N, C-alpha and C positions, 0 to 999 in steps of 0.2 A: 429558574422555572419550576424545578421540582416535579412532583407527580402531576401538577396541573397541566403539563403539556400532553399528558396521556388522556385526560378526562374527555376532551371532545371526541376522541376515537370511540368511546364506549357509551357516552351519554345519549346517543340515539336510542338506546334501549328504553329510556324513560318515556319515549313516545309510543311504544308498542301498545299499551293499554288503550290509549285514545284512538289508535288506528281503527280498531274494531268497534269501540263504543260510539265513535262519531257517526258511523254508518247507521246505527240503530237509534240514537237519541238526539242527533242534531239535524237541522235542516240541511239538505244536500249542498246548498250554496255555502253555508257557513262551514260545513265540514271540509269542503274542497279548498276553500281559501285558507282555513286554519292549518290543515295538514300540509298543504303545499308550502306555506310560509315556514312552518316548523322544519320541514324536510330541507328546504333551501338553506336556511340558516345553519342547521346542524351539519349539512354537507360542506358548506364553505368553511366552517370552523374546523372540522376534522381535516380538511385538505390543507388549511393553513398550518395546522400543527404537524402534519406530515412533512410539509415544506421546511418547517423549522428544524425538525429532526434530520431531514436530508442535508441541510446546510452543515450541521455538526458532523454527520457521517461522511460527507464528501470532503470536508476539510482534513479528514484523517487519511484519505487515500493518497498514495505517493504520486507525484506528478500532477496534482490537481492545480487549477489556475487560481485558486483562492489565496488570499494573503496567508503567510506562514503563521501569523499570530492567531489565526482562527482555530488552529489545532493545539494551542497551548492548554495545559492542564486546567487553568482557570476557566477556560471556555467549556471544556468537557465536563467540568464539575457542575455546570448549570443544567445538564441533562442526566437524569438517573439512568444507569446501565447504558452509557453512551456508546460503548463498543458494539453492543448488540442492537440497540434501538436505532442508532444513527445509521448503521450499515443496512439494516432491514428496511429503513424508511426509503432508501433509494429505489429499489425495485418496486416497492409498494406505491410510491408516488408516480413512477413511470407507468405502472399498470392503470392507475386512476386516470392519468392524462390520456393514455391510449384508448381506454374504454369510453371516456367522455367524448373524445375526438371521433371515435367510430360511431357513437350514437348520433352525433351531430351530422356526420357525413351521410349515414343511412337516412336520417330525417330529411336532409336536403335532397338526396338522390330520389327518394320516393315521392317527394312533393314535385320534383321536376317531371318525373314520369307521369304523375297524375295530371299535371298541367298539359303535357304533350298529348295525353289521351283525350283531352277535351278540345283539342284544336279543331275548329270547324263546327263544334257543337253549338246549336242555336240556344238563345236565351242568355240573359245576363246573370240573373240570380239563381236560376234553376236550369240544370242540364239533364235532359232525359236521353240516355244512350240506348240504342237498339241492341240489346244484349240478352242472350238466353240465360245468363247467370243472374240470379236475383241478388242485388246488393243496393245499398244506399249509404252515403257518407257525406260529410261536410268538408269541403276543401277551403282552408283559411285563405284570407286575402294575402297577396304578396306584392311585389313591385309592379305597379301599373295595372293591377287587376283586383277585382272585388272578390270577396268570398262567395263561393257558390255551393249550392246543394246539388249533388250528383246522385241520380237514381236510374236504375235500369228498367227497361220496359217489362222484364220478367218479374221484378219486384212489384211494380204497379199492378200487374195483372193478378197478383195474389191477394191484393187488398181491396176492400170496398171503399166507397167515397169518404166516409168519416175517418176510416183508418188511414187513408192516403193523406188527408189533412193533418192527422196526428203525426204521421211520419215526417212530413215537410216541416211541421212546427218543431218537432224534436231536433231535426238537423239544423234548422235556423237558430235554435237556442244554443247549439254548440258554437255557431258563428258569432252570435251576439255576445255570449259570455266569454268568448275567446278561450274556450276550454283547452285548446291545443297548447296554450302557453303553460297552463297548470300541469298538463300531462308531460310536456317536455321537461319542465322543471323537476318533477318527481322522478322521471326516468334518469336524468342526469345525476340527481341526488343519490339514487340507488346505485348508480355506477361508481360514484365517489365513495360511498360507504355502504357495504352490503347490509348493515344493520337497519338501513332505511327502506329495505324492500317491502316490508308490510305497509308502509305509508304509500308506496307506489301502487300497490294492489288496492288499497282503500280508496285512493283518489281516482283510480280508473273506474271504480264502481260509483263513487259519489258524483263524479262528473256526468255519468249516464243518468243517475237519479235526478240530478239537477235539471238536465234536459227533459226528462220525463215530466217533472213538475211544471216546467215552463210550458211544455206542450199541452198538458192537461188544462192549464189556465187559458191557453190560447184557443183551444177548441171547445172548452166548457164541458168536457166529459172525461173523467178519469178512466172509465171502462173502455172508451174508444181507444185511448192510448195504450191501455193494458192489452187489448186485443191486437193492436198494431205491433206492439213489442213481441207478443207471443207468436204471432204469425210470421213476422220477419225473422225471428230466431229459428222457427221450424223450417222455413224454406231456404234460408241462407246457409251456405256452407263456408262462409268466410269471405274475405275481400279478394278480388281478383289479384293474383300475384303480380307485383311490379307496377301496379297502377293506382292502388288505393293505399293511403297512409293507414296501416292497420291499427296503429295506436290511437288514431283519431276515431276510428269507427268500432272500437272494441265493444262488444255487446254487453259484457259484464255478466254476473250471475242472473240470468233471465228470470228464473222462478222467484227470486227475492224481489226483483224489480216489479214483476206482475203483482205479487202479493202486496207490496207497498202501495201500488196504484189502486188496489181494491179496498184500501183503508182510507180513512179521512186524511186530508192534506196535513203534512207536518207543520207544527207551529214554527214561525220564523223568529229565531232568537239569535242574537249576536254572540252570546256566551251562555253555556249551560249553568243552571243554579249550582252554587258552591257545594252544598251539602247533598250531592247526588253522586252516583257512581261516575257518570260522565263528567260532572264538574270536577271531582277529585282527580280524575285521569287528565282532564284538560289542564288543571293547575300543575300537575306533576310534569306534563310535557312542557308547559311554559317555563317552569322552574329549571328543567333540564336544559332547555334551549338557552335560557338566560345564563346559567352557569357555564355552558359551553362557550357562549360568546365572550363572557368575562375571562374564562380560562385562556382562550386563544389570544385575546387581546393582551392579557398579562404576560403570556409567554412570548408574544411577538415583541413587546416593549422591552422586556427583560433581556431577551437575546440580542436585540438591537444595541442596548446599552453595553452589554458584555462585549459584543464584537467591536463596537466603537472604541472601547477602552483597550482592547487587545490589538487594534490595528495601528501600526506605527505611522507617525505623521510623515 
């Protein structure tokens, strides 16, 4: 395997430039999909390599259940610095598993609380809750239920007619685009590899911008959406604890969102031009993602063949 087994652990750094540039130069939909896909692939590759290193490290521990041949010098030579890297990978991979499991558990628990909070609420697609705390969020569809837009009476009282339509269009855009899946993917990716945190932050913003643009198209007024975003941010102090999936309803950097809505709509491009700053950053991230995938695949195949040869029949 050589040093290739370590590359997927650091190659997420190649995606840092595009994380910020995508917010500025790409359509929010393109940026969200691109960054989420890159984060997912890079996270899987780094986790695979940690697992490969853990196998070598675990085989060296006394009393382990693995075949004795897996601790032979021929196997250990496949991993540089096997004594340190193999043993360090054990707690590192356990930390990744625990962090990702905790994220999924919190995600599931918060969604259940949100569903329980809507029991008895009227309306199929929109639920208006009598609450003095201003908030609005999109609750994705689940088993046997449709996605719903949830808004409090306090939030509606702070907005005018056109702004209310913009608010509902924004939240419906979250449901239609299934933004919660992109957000969950980048949250898990950031848990798997801390180098992917800038991509998580970027996707949290671009998903909101994507919903802003969809809302502007739906209501036919970018200024109405900008006013709704600004007012909602001013009156809202965050999501009600224990009932709203906060990572679904994250407001994002509001001044930047309002400023973007006061400008012309961004051009829809599937990929930025090559000879631009965003294009070069995108190709760098794509190259890093490709090399990461090839490195993890090469390491997995190599270790499999080495372990198969070292395993007695």
